[in-house]
Structures are given as structure tokens and as C-alpha cells.
N, CA, C and O of each residue as an XYZ file, in Angstrom:
884
protein
N     145.680     87.922     54.804
C     146.354     87.014     55.719
C     147.210     86.023     54.924
O     146.800     85.498     53.888
N     148.409     85.792     55.451
C     149.334     84.789     54.826
C     148.666     83.434     54.786
O     147.966     83.082     55.735
N     148.849     82.649     53.724
C     148.211     81.341     53.611
C     148.595     80.467     54.756
O     147.739     79.790     55.326
N     149.862     80.453     55.119
C     150.298     79.558     56.259
C     149.645     79.948     57.541
O     149.288     79.092     58.351
N     149.477     81.277     57.747
C     148.808     81.687     58.956
C     147.332     81.315     58.932
O     146.786     80.943     59.971
N     146.688     81.400     57.820
C     145.303     81.023     57.695
C     145.145     79.512     58.004
O     144.220     79.124     58.717
N     146.029     78.679     57.478
C     145.956     77.253     57.711
C     146.181     76.926     59.215
O     145.470     76.114     59.807
N     147.193     77.588     59.796
C     147.454     77.291     61.209
C     146.446     77.820     62.150
O     146.241     77.239     63.216
N     145.786     78.924     61.807
C     144.812     79.537     62.705
C     143.391     78.990     62.522
O     142.525     79.238     63.361
N     143.144     78.254     61.441
C     141.833     77.605     61.201
C     141.608     76.546     62.179
O     142.485     75.701     62.355
N     140.458     76.511     62.863
C     140.090     75.410     63.780
C     138.620     75.411     63.933
O     137.956     76.362     63.519
N     138.070     74.367     64.521
C     136.616     74.301     64.754
C     136.294     75.112     65.966
O     136.531     74.682     67.094
N     135.749     76.296     65.743
C     135.342     77.133     66.856
C     133.908     76.810     67.244
O     133.014     76.726     66.402
N     133.714     76.627     68.577
C     132.414     76.190     69.085
C     131.887     77.210     70.095
O     131.315     76.850     71.124
N     132.095     78.496     69.776
C     131.562     79.570     70.511
C     131.696     80.839     69.810
O     132.814     81.311     69.603
N     130.534     81.475     69.396
C     130.537     82.704     68.581
C     129.771     83.784     69.239
O     128.844     83.539     70.011
N     130.177     85.037     68.919
C     129.376     86.171     69.368
C     128.263     86.368     68.372
O     128.211     85.712     67.332
N     127.335     87.319     68.717
C     126.227     87.578     67.854
C     126.517     88.738     66.860
O     125.612     89.243     66.195
N     127.776     89.129     66.787
C     128.213     90.209     65.859
C     127.854     89.883     64.462
O     128.130     88.775     64.002
N     127.236     90.813     63.745
C     126.741     90.605     62.380
C     127.848     90.322     61.409
O     128.903     90.957     61.445
N     127.607     89.359     60.532
C     128.530     89.019     59.423
C     127.929     89.609     58.180
O     126.893     89.124     57.726
N     128.546     90.673     57.580
C     127.944     91.359     56.401
C     127.754     90.366     55.215
O     128.596     89.494     55.002
N     126.738     90.496     54.514
C     126.477     89.621     53.347
C     127.553     89.792     52.311
O     127.923     88.808     51.671
N     128.090     91.002     52.101
C     129.082     91.223     51.089
C     130.360     90.457     51.390
O     131.091     90.080     50.473
N     130.637     90.222     52.683
C     131.789     89.435     53.059
C     131.588     87.959     52.664
O     132.481     87.322     52.104
N     130.412     87.447     52.969
C     130.094     86.090     52.659
C     130.101     85.908     51.078
O     130.614     84.907     50.578
N     129.555     86.838     50.359
C     129.577     86.745     48.899
C     130.983     86.742     48.356
O     131.288     86.017     47.409
N     131.864     87.564     48.962
C     133.238     87.665     48.519
C     133.967     86.303     48.755
O     134.730     85.822     47.918
N     133.686     85.734     49.918
C     134.366     84.471     50.294
C     133.883     83.357     49.343
O     134.694     82.610     48.797
N     132.541     83.254     49.149
C     131.994     82.199     48.370
C     132.303     82.299     46.866
O     132.439     81.295     46.166
N     132.408     83.569     46.399
C     132.797     83.788     45.016
C     134.257     83.331     44.771
O     134.576     82.727     43.747
N     135.106     83.638     45.735
C     136.519     83.162     45.611
C     136.620     81.636     45.750
O     137.385     80.988     45.037
N     135.834     81.074     46.682
C     135.900     79.646     46.923
C     135.484     78.811     45.729
O     135.851     77.642     45.613
N     134.712     79.426     44.839
C     134.237     78.693     43.646
C     135.441     78.287     42.764
O     135.273     77.463     41.865
N     136.662     78.847     42.998
C     137.818     78.474     42.255
C     138.495     77.225     42.829
O     139.541     76.824     42.320
N     137.913     76.569     43.917
C     138.444     75.371     44.480
C     138.493     74.265     43.385
O     137.681     74.293     42.460
N     139.405     73.326     43.478
C     139.531     72.333     42.410
C     138.413     71.309     42.528
O     137.893     71.005     43.602
N     138.065     70.779     41.296
C     137.108     69.684     41.224
C     137.372     68.895     39.929
O     137.675     69.472     38.884
N     137.247     67.535     40.028
C     137.536     66.758     38.851
C     136.671     67.150     37.622
O     135.445     67.192     37.719
N     137.308     67.430     36.489
C     136.582     67.880     35.290
C     135.703     69.090     35.508
O     134.752     69.341     34.767
N     136.052     69.842     36.561
C     135.308     71.098     36.914
C     133.822     70.829     37.111
O     132.990     71.630     36.684
N     133.484     69.745     37.734
C     132.096     69.434     38.014
C     131.487     70.368     39.081
O     130.279     70.603     39.086
N     132.307     70.879     39.955
C     131.820     71.789     40.978
C     130.556     71.188     41.687
O     129.472     71.768     41.628
N     130.723     70.071     42.324
C     129.538     69.251     42.761
C     128.884     69.796     44.085
O     127.976     69.163     44.623
N     129.312     70.865     44.552
C     128.713     71.434     45.805
C     127.506     72.259     45.475
O     127.465     72.937     44.449
N     126.509     72.205     46.350
C     125.313     73.052     46.321
C     125.162     73.680     47.722
O     124.978     72.960     48.704
N     125.238     74.969     47.811
C     125.337     75.650     49.071
C     124.152     76.587     49.368
O     123.686     77.330     48.504
N     123.698     76.521     50.597
C     122.654     77.493     51.062
C     123.300     78.228     52.236
O     124.004     77.638     53.057
N     123.034     79.550     52.288
C     123.562     80.390     53.398
C     122.382     81.025     54.168
O     121.522     81.702     53.603
N     122.394     80.767     55.479
C     121.284     81.287     56.307
C     121.783     82.323     57.283
O     122.824     82.142     57.915
N     121.061     83.386     57.407
C     121.269     84.393     58.433
C     119.927     84.921     58.889
O     118.893     84.559     58.328
N     119.931     85.752     59.876
C     118.709     86.464     60.320
C     117.544     85.539     60.654
O     117.731     84.515     61.312
N     116.349     85.895     60.207
C     115.124     85.170     60.516
C     115.158     83.692     60.115
O     114.810     82.846     60.939
N     115.553     83.350     58.914
C     115.632     81.900     58.537
C     116.511     81.049     59.414
O     116.168     79.914     59.743
N     117.649     81.600     59.794
C     118.585     80.823     60.667
C     117.971     80.733     62.028
O     118.036     79.673     62.649
N     117.382     81.780     62.522
C     116.661     81.747     63.836
C     115.552     80.657     63.859
O     115.366     79.926     64.832
N     114.837     80.606     62.719
C     113.743     79.567     62.634
C     114.301     78.192     62.679
O     113.781     77.314     63.367
N     115.403     77.990     61.916
C     116.029     76.644     61.928
C     116.512     76.291     63.346
O     116.276     75.182     63.825
N     117.179     77.226     64.005
C     117.681     76.962     65.347
C     116.476     76.615     66.325
O     116.591     75.766     67.209
N     115.374     77.299     66.109
C     114.173     77.085     66.958
C     113.615     75.673     66.739
O     113.310     74.947     67.686
N     113.493     75.309     65.441
C     112.949     74.003     65.118
C     113.863     72.900     65.624
O     113.395     71.909     66.184
N     115.145     73.068     65.431
C     116.092     72.010     65.926
C     116.081     71.972     67.416
O     116.148     70.895     68.008
N     115.996     73.136     68.054
C     116.002     73.191     69.508
C     114.771     72.453     70.082
O     114.862     71.796     71.119
N     113.661     72.569     69.416
C     112.434     71.904     69.821
C     112.620     70.379     69.707
O     112.142     69.627     70.557
N     113.301     69.940     68.673
C     113.552     68.486     68.568
C     114.452     68.002     69.654
O     114.223     66.926     70.206
N     115.480     68.765     69.988
C     116.404     68.390     71.076
C     115.606     68.283     72.386
O     115.692     67.286     73.102
N     114.826     69.338     72.678
C     114.063     69.362     73.952
C     113.039     68.232     74.020
O     112.734     67.754     75.112
N     112.526     67.813     72.937
C     111.518     66.763     72.881
C     112.108     65.356     72.828
O     111.388     64.358     72.855
N     113.457     65.306     72.750
C     114.117     64.007     72.656
C     113.756     63.276     71.369
O     113.704     62.047     71.335
N     113.514     64.023     70.343
C     113.082     63.443     69.004
C     114.260     62.578     68.465
O     115.425     62.974     68.512
N     113.897     61.403     67.962
C     115.006     60.569     67.409
C     115.639     61.250     66.257
O     115.018     62.088     65.604
N     116.883     60.905     65.986
C     117.615     61.474     64.840
C     117.030     60.942     63.523
O     116.439     59.864     63.466
N     117.213     61.712     62.517
C     116.857     61.297     61.169
C     117.841     60.173     60.740
O     118.999     60.176     61.158
N     117.402     59.274     59.958
C     118.264     58.195     59.475
C     119.442     58.801     58.670
O     119.241     59.660     57.812
N     120.574     58.369     58.944
C     121.771     58.881     58.202
C     121.749     58.483     56.709
O     121.331     57.381     56.355
N     122.188     59.368     55.884
C     122.273     59.065     54.454
C     123.734     58.741     54.066
O     124.019     58.387     52.922
N     124.624     58.867     55.019
C     126.003     58.382     54.851
C     126.567     58.120     56.256
O     126.082     58.648     57.256
N     127.612     57.282     56.284
C     128.242     56.997     57.550
C     129.327     57.975     57.862
O     130.237     58.168     57.055
N     129.260     58.603     59.018
C     130.268     59.567     59.382
C     131.639     58.980     59.628
O     132.666     59.572     59.296
N     131.625     57.708     60.263
C     132.888     57.043     60.521
C     132.636     55.547     60.322
O     131.498     55.080     60.374
N     133.754     54.789     60.087
C     133.587     53.320     59.980
C     133.046     52.772     61.315
O     133.302     53.331     62.382
N     132.315     51.695     61.226
C     131.766     51.139     62.469
C     132.835     50.697     63.452
O     132.603     50.668     64.660
N     133.992     50.358     62.941
C     135.107     49.971     63.838
C     136.339     50.711     63.380
O     136.836     50.458     62.282
N     136.850     51.629     64.201
C     138.018     52.389     63.890
C     139.267     51.632     64.411
O     139.349     51.258     65.581
N     140.213     51.429     63.507
C     141.462     50.761     63.896
C     142.527     51.824     64.285
O     142.337     53.024     64.091
N     143.656     51.321     64.844
C     144.762     52.157     65.146
C     145.381     52.725     63.842
O     145.541     51.982     62.874
N     145.732     54.037     63.805
C     145.802     54.985     64.878
C     144.551     55.876     65.006
O     144.498     56.782     65.838
N     143.572     55.598     64.175
C     142.460     56.510     64.061
C     141.595     56.485     65.373
O     141.059     57.511     65.791
N     141.481     55.283     66.001
C     140.710     55.148     67.198
C     141.340     56.035     68.287
O     140.645     56.772     68.986
N     142.620     55.949     68.406
C     143.330     56.732     69.450
C     143.214     58.222     69.232
O     143.064     58.996     70.178
N     143.284     58.602     68.013
C     143.156     60.025     67.627
C     141.782     60.562     68.019
O     141.660     61.668     68.546
N     140.743     59.752     67.751
C     139.399     60.198     68.078
C     139.168     60.307     69.540
O     138.515     61.237     70.014
N     139.740     59.286     70.321
C     139.610     59.323     71.758
C     140.338     60.529     72.351
O     139.820     61.178     73.260
N     141.519     60.828     71.850
C     142.258     61.973     72.302
C     141.494     63.293     72.066
O     141.479     64.199     72.900
N     140.874     63.342     70.901
C     140.086     64.568     70.561
C     138.931     64.782     71.547
O     138.719     65.891     72.037
N     138.184     63.696     71.833
C     137.080     63.800     72.777
C     137.535     64.226     74.141
O     136.898     65.072     74.768
N     138.632     63.656     74.624
C     139.219     64.015     75.919
C     139.641     65.457     75.962
O     139.428     66.130     76.970
N     140.214     65.935     74.934
C     140.687     67.354     74.867
C     139.514     68.320     74.809
O     139.469     69.332     75.508
N     138.577     67.972     73.957
C     137.416     68.905     73.800
C     136.576     69.019     75.086
O     136.280     70.123     75.545
N     136.204     67.887     75.650
C     135.360     67.925     76.858
C     136.161     68.372     78.086
O     135.627     68.994     79.004
N     137.430     68.044     78.075
C     138.313     68.491     79.135
C     138.370     70.043     79.210
O     138.356     70.621     80.296
N     138.433     70.688     78.040
C     138.489     72.098     78.012
C     137.189     72.759     78.529
O     137.202     73.898     78.995
N     136.067     72.013     78.433
C     134.808     72.468     78.947
C     134.572     72.039     80.386
O     133.505     72.292     80.944
N     135.573     71.385     80.995
C     135.405     70.904     82.378
C     134.393     69.750     82.544
O     133.786     69.580     83.601
N     134.233     68.963     81.458
C     133.263     67.889     81.483
C     134.032     66.558     81.588
O     134.905     66.254     80.776
N     133.677     65.793     82.604
C     134.388     64.517     82.772
C     133.839     63.511     81.800
O     132.789     63.692     81.183
N     134.603     62.431     81.691
C     134.235     61.302     80.759
C     132.901     60.627     81.236
O     132.109     60.144     80.427
N     132.700     60.619     82.556
C     131.528     59.948     83.078
C     130.253     60.800     83.027
O     129.148     60.293     83.219
N     130.425     62.090     82.767
C     129.227     62.996     82.810
C     128.557     63.008     81.427
O     128.755     63.918     80.623
N     127.746     61.948     81.183
C     127.085     61.845     79.913
C     126.088     62.946     79.625
O     125.930     63.366     78.479
N     125.414     63.415     80.668
C     124.408     64.450     80.458
C     125.074     65.725     80.064
O     124.532     66.426     79.209
N     126.214     66.093     80.613
C     126.870     67.329     80.226
C     127.384     67.177     78.837
O     127.351     68.135     78.064
N     127.851     66.035     78.490
C     128.351     65.786     77.129
C     127.218     65.953     76.060
O     127.413     66.490     74.970
N     126.076     65.470     76.452
C     124.898     65.641     75.553
C     124.496     67.122     75.359
O     124.115     67.559     74.273
N     124.608     67.872     76.495
C     124.300     69.288     76.383
C     125.292     70.032     75.536
O     124.931     70.950     74.799
N     126.588     69.627     75.642
C     127.633     70.243     74.768
C     127.363     69.912     73.313
O     127.501     70.759     72.431
N     126.972     68.653     73.073
C     126.713     68.243     71.658
C     125.488     68.970     71.120
O     125.435     69.282     69.931
N     124.508     69.244     71.966
C     123.259     69.854     71.487
C     123.552     71.312     70.997
O     122.764     71.865     70.230
N     124.655     71.913     71.429
C     124.983     73.267     70.976
C     125.237     73.294     69.466
O     125.202     74.352     68.836
N     125.492     72.115     68.902
C     125.588     72.060     67.451
C     124.457     72.667     66.729
O     124.642     73.379     65.741
N     123.182     72.376     67.246
C     121.988     72.742     66.580
C     121.534     74.135     66.919
O     120.443     74.569     66.548
N     122.416     74.844     67.649
C     122.294     76.301     67.737
C     123.396     76.975     67.001
O     123.589     78.185     67.120
N     124.154     76.174     66.206
C     125.358     76.634     65.467
C     126.320     77.311     66.400
O     127.070     78.199     65.994
N     126.306     76.892     67.678
C     127.252     77.487     68.697
C     127.078     79.006     68.835
O     127.999     79.735     69.203
N     125.864     79.441     68.525
C     125.569     80.842     68.630
C     125.946     81.692     67.477
O     125.796     82.913     67.538
N     126.452     81.079     66.382
C     126.879     81.818     65.235
C     125.735     82.532     64.518
O     124.632     81.991     64.438
N     125.971     83.723     64.001
C     124.932     84.495     63.341
C     124.781     84.141     61.859
O     123.889     84.668     61.194
N     125.615     83.278     61.343
C     125.533     82.852     59.959
C     125.843     81.325     59.849
O     126.635     80.774     60.613
N     125.221     80.722     58.926
C     125.493     79.301     58.706
C     125.359     78.945     57.270
O     124.555     79.497     56.519
N     126.189     77.992     56.916
C     126.239     77.463     55.519
C     125.821     76.003     55.559
O     126.214     75.273     56.469
N     125.046     75.576     54.606
C     124.624     74.157     54.463
C     125.036     73.639     53.101
O     124.621     74.172     52.073
N     125.855     72.595     53.096
C     126.447     72.096     51.898
C     125.826     70.721     51.457
O     125.878     69.733     52.189
N     125.278     70.716     50.305
C     124.656     69.527     49.747
C     125.503     68.987     48.591
O     126.336     69.696     48.027
N     125.270     67.732     48.258
C     125.895     67.101     47.106
C     124.853     66.224     46.446
O     124.052     65.597     47.141
N     124.841     66.161     45.125
C     123.880     65.307     44.398
C     124.153     63.843     44.775
O     125.291     63.380     44.843
N     123.034     63.150     45.013
C     123.206     61.725     45.561
C     123.717     60.802     44.473
O     124.032     59.654     44.784
N     123.821     61.211     43.238
C     124.397     60.410     42.239
C     125.949     60.461     42.152
O     126.592     59.690     41.441
N     126.492     61.416     42.920
C     127.942     61.555     42.901
C     128.670     60.475     43.694
O     128.097     59.820     44.564
N     129.935     60.312     43.370
C     130.717     59.248     44.078
C     131.833     59.832     44.903
O     131.961     61.050     45.027
N     132.685     58.909     45.499
C     133.730     59.430     46.405
C     134.623     60.522     45.828
O     134.957     61.440     46.578
N     135.034     60.508     44.583
C     135.823     61.598     44.094
C     135.201     62.969     44.213
O     135.861     63.960     44.524
N     133.836     62.991     43.939
C     133.138     64.292     44.064
C     132.937     64.703     45.521
O     132.907     65.892     45.839
N     132.799     63.713     46.404
C     132.741     64.042     47.869
C     134.079     64.657     48.269
O     134.110     65.584     49.077
N     135.198     64.151     47.711
C     136.534     64.738     48.007
C     136.569     66.170     47.433
O     137.142     67.046     48.080
N     135.997     66.446     46.271
C     135.941     67.769     45.738
C     135.224     68.724     46.728
O     135.672     69.847     46.964
N     134.104     68.241     47.292
C     133.372     69.092     48.237
C     134.199     69.395     49.423
O     134.133     70.514     49.931
N     135.017     68.425     49.927
C     135.910     68.695     51.015
C     136.934     69.744     50.696
O     137.241     70.564     51.561
N     137.485     69.766     49.494
C     138.408     70.757     49.081
C     137.719     72.164     48.989
O     138.301     73.205     49.294
N     136.537     72.104     48.579
C     135.723     73.365     48.464
C     135.531     73.985     49.844
O     135.757     75.177     50.052
N     135.105     73.132     50.782
C     134.826     73.615     52.154
C     136.073     74.145     52.845
O     136.034     75.169     53.528
N     137.236     73.396     52.647
C     138.479     73.927     53.220
C     138.847     75.286     52.656
O     139.332     76.154     53.382
N     138.611     75.481     51.319
C     138.854     76.786     50.729
C     137.991     77.812     51.380
O     138.471     78.908     51.672
N     136.734     77.517     51.628
C     135.823     78.473     52.272
C     136.391     78.829     53.617
O     136.496     80.008     53.955
N     136.746     77.865     54.365
C     137.190     78.133     55.720
C     138.468     78.982     55.811
O     138.623     79.821     56.698
N     139.371     78.727     54.858
C     140.623     79.550     54.801
C     140.298     80.972     54.429
O     140.875     81.906     54.986
N     139.396     81.153     53.508
C     139.022     82.504     53.068
C     138.318     83.245     54.243
O     138.505     84.446     54.440
N     137.518     82.495     54.999
C     136.892     83.129     56.186
C     137.959     83.625     57.174
O     137.807     84.678     57.794
N     139.007     82.868     57.302
C     140.114     83.331     58.186
C     140.688     84.617     57.652
O     140.996     85.526     58.422
N     140.839     84.712     56.333
C     141.377     85.933     55.704
C     140.463     87.183     55.998
O     140.917     88.326     55.949
N     139.223     86.918     56.290
C     138.244     88.005     56.617
C     138.188     88.154     58.101
O     137.370     88.943     58.573
N     138.968     87.482     58.869
C     138.903     87.596     60.348
C     137.794     86.817     61.001
O     137.458     87.029     62.166
N     137.225     85.902     60.223
C     136.075     85.083     60.725
C     136.535     83.671     61.048
O     137.573     83.229     60.557
N     135.789     82.978     61.850
C     135.990     81.590     62.174
C     134.835     80.741     61.722
O     133.808     81.261     61.286
N     134.990     79.429     61.820
C     133.925     78.518     61.349
C     134.087     77.216     62.082
O     135.076     76.960     62.769
N     133.010     76.358     61.891
C     133.008     75.036     62.432
C     132.177     74.177     61.493
O     130.968     74.389     61.403
N     132.746     73.252     60.817
C     132.013     72.339     59.973
C     131.237     71.383     60.906
O     131.751     70.928     61.928
N     129.997     71.103     60.516
C     129.120     70.267     61.397
C     128.392     69.210     60.633
O     127.317     69.436     60.077
N     129.012     68.019     60.613
C     128.254     66.844     60.088
C     127.106     66.490     60.923
O     126.228     65.747     60.485
N     127.062     67.019     62.188
C     125.949     66.725     63.109
C     124.597     67.119     62.490
O     123.574     66.544     62.863
N     124.564     68.090     61.546
C     123.315     68.496     61.037
C     122.728     67.427     60.117
O     121.557     67.508     59.749
N     123.560     66.389     59.728
C     123.011     65.372     58.810
C     121.960     64.536     59.506
O     121.177     63.882     58.818
N     121.888     64.514     60.872
C     120.935     63.689     61.588
C     119.661     64.539     61.873
O     118.669     64.042     62.405
N     119.732     65.805     61.507
C     118.519     66.680     61.587
C     118.250     67.231     60.155
O     117.770     68.348     59.964
N     118.577     66.406     59.209
C     118.445     66.883     57.794
C     117.018     67.232     57.420
O     116.792     68.131     56.611
N     116.061     66.541     57.990
C     114.665     66.878     57.652
C     114.239     68.246     58.175
O     113.410     68.908     57.550
N     114.755     68.658     59.243
C     114.527     69.909     59.788
C     115.152     71.012     58.954
O     114.552     72.060     58.716
N     116.391     70.743     58.512
C     117.058     71.652     57.610
C     116.249     71.818     56.293
O     116.056     72.929     55.797
N     115.799     70.696     55.766
C     115.021     70.691     54.547
C     113.697     71.436     54.682
O     113.189     72.020     53.724
N     113.134     71.399     55.940
C     111.896     72.118     56.207
C     112.059     73.638     56.001
O     111.121     74.339     55.622
N     113.278     74.111     56.264
C     113.518     75.557     56.096
C     114.065     75.903     54.649
O     113.731     76.945     54.084
N     114.895     75.008     54.097
C     115.581     75.295     52.882
C     114.846     74.763     51.604
O     115.013     75.330     50.524
N     114.034     73.676     51.732
C     113.376     73.089     50.607
C     114.283     72.731     49.475
O     114.022     73.134     48.342
N     115.367     71.975     49.725
C     116.274     71.573     48.661
C     115.631     70.579     47.753
O     114.671     69.925     48.160
N     116.106     70.424     46.544
C     115.618     69.390     45.596
C     115.803     67.986     46.204
O     116.722     67.765     46.993
N     114.939     67.057     45.834
C     115.009     65.725     46.385
C     116.313     64.993     46.028
O     116.702     64.065     46.738
N     116.958     65.370     45.003
C     118.173     64.646     44.555
C     119.410     64.992     45.295
O     120.491     64.519     44.945
N     119.294     65.823     46.335
C     120.501     66.273     47.061
C     120.596     65.572     48.425
O     119.574     65.230     49.020
N     121.846     65.357     48.925
C     122.111     64.842     50.232
C     122.811     66.010     51.050
O     123.736     66.674     50.581
N     122.325     66.180     52.210
C     123.006     67.184     53.072
C     124.227     66.554     53.630
O     124.169     65.558     54.352
N     125.407     67.177     53.272
C     126.671     66.638     53.753
C     126.976     67.290     55.147
O     127.280     66.564     56.094
N     126.901     68.597     55.279
C     127.209     69.196     56.589
C     126.704     70.636     56.600
O     126.378     71.248     55.583
N     126.668     71.132     57.867
C     126.504     72.546     58.061
C     127.811     73.169     58.386
O     128.790     72.455     58.599
N     127.882     74.502     58.435
C     129.065     75.218     58.845
C     128.649     76.450     59.568
O     128.036     77.339     58.978
N     128.967     76.533     60.839
C     128.673     77.746     61.640
C     129.781     78.827     61.290
O     130.969     78.510     61.226
N     129.358     80.045     61.081
C     130.286     81.100     60.649
C     130.048     82.382     61.476
O     128.915     82.832     61.643
N     131.164     82.958     61.990
C     131.016     84.198     62.706
C     132.338     84.580     63.368
O     133.410     84.088     63.016
N     132.212     85.479     64.338
C     133.342     85.950     65.129
C     133.426     85.166     66.403
O     132.429     84.968     67.097
N     134.654     84.709     66.718
C     134.806     83.910     67.865
C     134.491     84.580     69.256
O     134.885     85.721     69.502
N     133.824     83.890     70.086
C     133.622     84.336     71.502
C     134.814     83.867     72.313
O     134.926     82.678     72.611
N     135.668     84.737     72.659
C     136.892     84.407     73.380
C     136.695     83.874     74.760
O     137.626     83.338     75.362
N     135.478     84.012     75.287
C     135.142     83.491     76.618
C     134.869     82.049     76.735
O     134.784     81.493     77.830
N     134.724     81.415     75.556
C     134.433     79.954     75.484
C     135.713     79.128     75.468
O     136.527     79.293     74.559
N     135.919     78.243     76.442
C     137.142     77.483     76.542
C     137.286     76.473     75.450
O     136.303     75.912     74.966
N     138.508     76.242     75.064
C     138.720     75.246     73.992
C     140.166     74.718     74.196
O     141.015     75.339     74.836
N     140.375     73.511     73.592
C     141.703     72.982     73.532
C     142.111     72.794     72.068
O     141.362     72.188     71.302
N     143.220     73.273     71.683
C     143.658     73.140     70.298
C     144.183     71.747     70.109
O     145.217     71.404     70.683
N     143.518     70.932     69.331
C     143.961     69.597     69.100
C     145.265     69.536     68.295
O     145.472     70.332     67.379
N     146.145     68.584     68.644
C     147.404     68.434     67.957
C     147.294     67.670     66.651
O     146.221     67.217     66.251
N     148.413     67.548     66.016
C     148.462     66.789     64.761
C     149.560     65.750     64.865
O     150.521     65.936     65.612
N     149.433     64.670     64.135
C     150.410     63.613     64.094
C     151.729     64.162     63.514
O     151.732     65.035     62.646
N     152.827     63.627     64.018
C     154.141     64.077     63.452
C     154.203     63.763     61.965
O     153.544     62.837     61.492
N     154.974     64.512     61.249
C     155.030     64.369     59.811
C     155.385     62.948     59.363
O     154.810     62.440     58.400
N     156.339     62.301     60.063
C     156.782     60.964     59.639
C     155.660     59.936     59.860
O     155.741     58.824     59.338
N     154.644     60.283     60.606
C     153.555     59.301     60.802
C     152.554     59.292     59.607
O     151.857     58.301     59.389
N     152.499     60.360     58.877
C     151.523     60.462     57.783
C     152.129     60.690     56.430
O     151.425     60.578     55.427
N     153.439     61.012     56.349
C     154.087     61.351     55.058
C     155.348     60.495     54.850
O     156.165     60.302     55.750
N     155.449     60.018     53.665
C     156.654     59.197     53.212
C     157.296     59.931     52.033
O     156.690     60.126     50.979
N     158.546     60.326     52.259
C     159.280     60.937     51.134
C     160.082     59.871     50.403
O     160.841     59.123     51.020
N     159.915     59.806     49.104
C     160.584     58.808     48.285
C     161.509     59.635     47.368
O     161.048     60.267     46.418
N     162.798     59.618     47.664
C     163.742     60.483     46.956
C     164.663     59.702     46.074
O     164.964     58.537     46.332
N     165.121     60.371     45.002
C     166.074     59.783     44.061
C     167.536     60.049     44.548
O     168.491     59.634     43.892
């Protein structure tokens, strides 16, 4: 797949079929993604890939927590600033309106929104999932490295005809993830990533992007 096509076609897919994702495909993607850039080649990502029985067990445990109304685990990092200023606040609001609007969920229907959010912990039906950790001693530059790595993974998945959805939502069920994965104590769960083939029957709205002049300044001689 052309790189530009991979970038344009990558999006957060929130509906997957149960079609099997071969292990050799995942190994090929992750082997190539290891070439993502990182400062001084630290490669600060630590990745676990779940399929089959282990993923089913995780989904079951998370689903039981959702059904029981179990409180979220304490966050180990803040997903967003406590107060979003312009233009970020408006972009976030527009995203929520587009996402729930595509599902036919009104702004006032809090229960339906909660049900839609709960689909995160089923990985939106995906048959494969990746969980990305980072050493808690690392700083903002290394977190940026992890972001570049995950983007590389997602573009390579597109080259294989697969889709994905990064899920910071798993950070609030990190203890459940740890129950299945048993990661070392020194790691922080950054996010999960649902991986699979898209279910074309699930509605979605493709979110837009800010015009170039809003985010880019050319300084020319």
C-alpha cells in the first residue's frame, strides 16, 4: 500500500469481524515497526499481543467489571489536561458529536453513551489486541517515541489490509490487564490497541482535520 494511502485510510475502527488474524502477519508488522525512531535508540516500548483464549479471558474479566459497576483503577497518567482551551476543547466536542451521531446516540442519552464506551473493553469485537507499556522511569521524550512506534504499527497494519483502534481506555482497567499479562512492576500501561478486519456494518463518521494553516507555519527565505 502507498504510504499516503495508508495514512489517509488509517482511522480508529470501532467495529471488527471475528475473522482470524494470522500470527505471522502480526509478527511481520511488529518486526518492521521496531524500526520506528526513538531518541538514542532506547526503544522504550514493551508490547504484549493477545489472541485466542487469553484475549477472551481478558474480555470476560473486563466485562464482569463493567457489569458490576466496578470503579475504575486509579489513573497512572492524565489522558487530557483538566481544562482544555481553544481550539482543543472545540475539537474534542466535535469529535464526540460526530462519533455518537454516527451511532444514532443523542447528547442527552447518557446510558447509550456508556454502553458505546463499554465496547472498548471488548476491543470492539477484535480478535487480536496489543497492549503497550512503558517503563515508569521514562520521561516525555520517550512517551513521544512510543507514539511514533504505535503510529508505525498502525500504518503497517493498513498495509496488511487490517484496521486498528488505539485505546487509552484500558488504562483505567490496568489491574485487569495485569491479571492476565503479569507485567513487571516497573511498567505503566499506556494503551491497548484493537486489531482486526473492519465490520462494514458498524456506522462511523470520519472525523475531519484542521486546515493546514491552523497547525503549520512556513518560514521561507
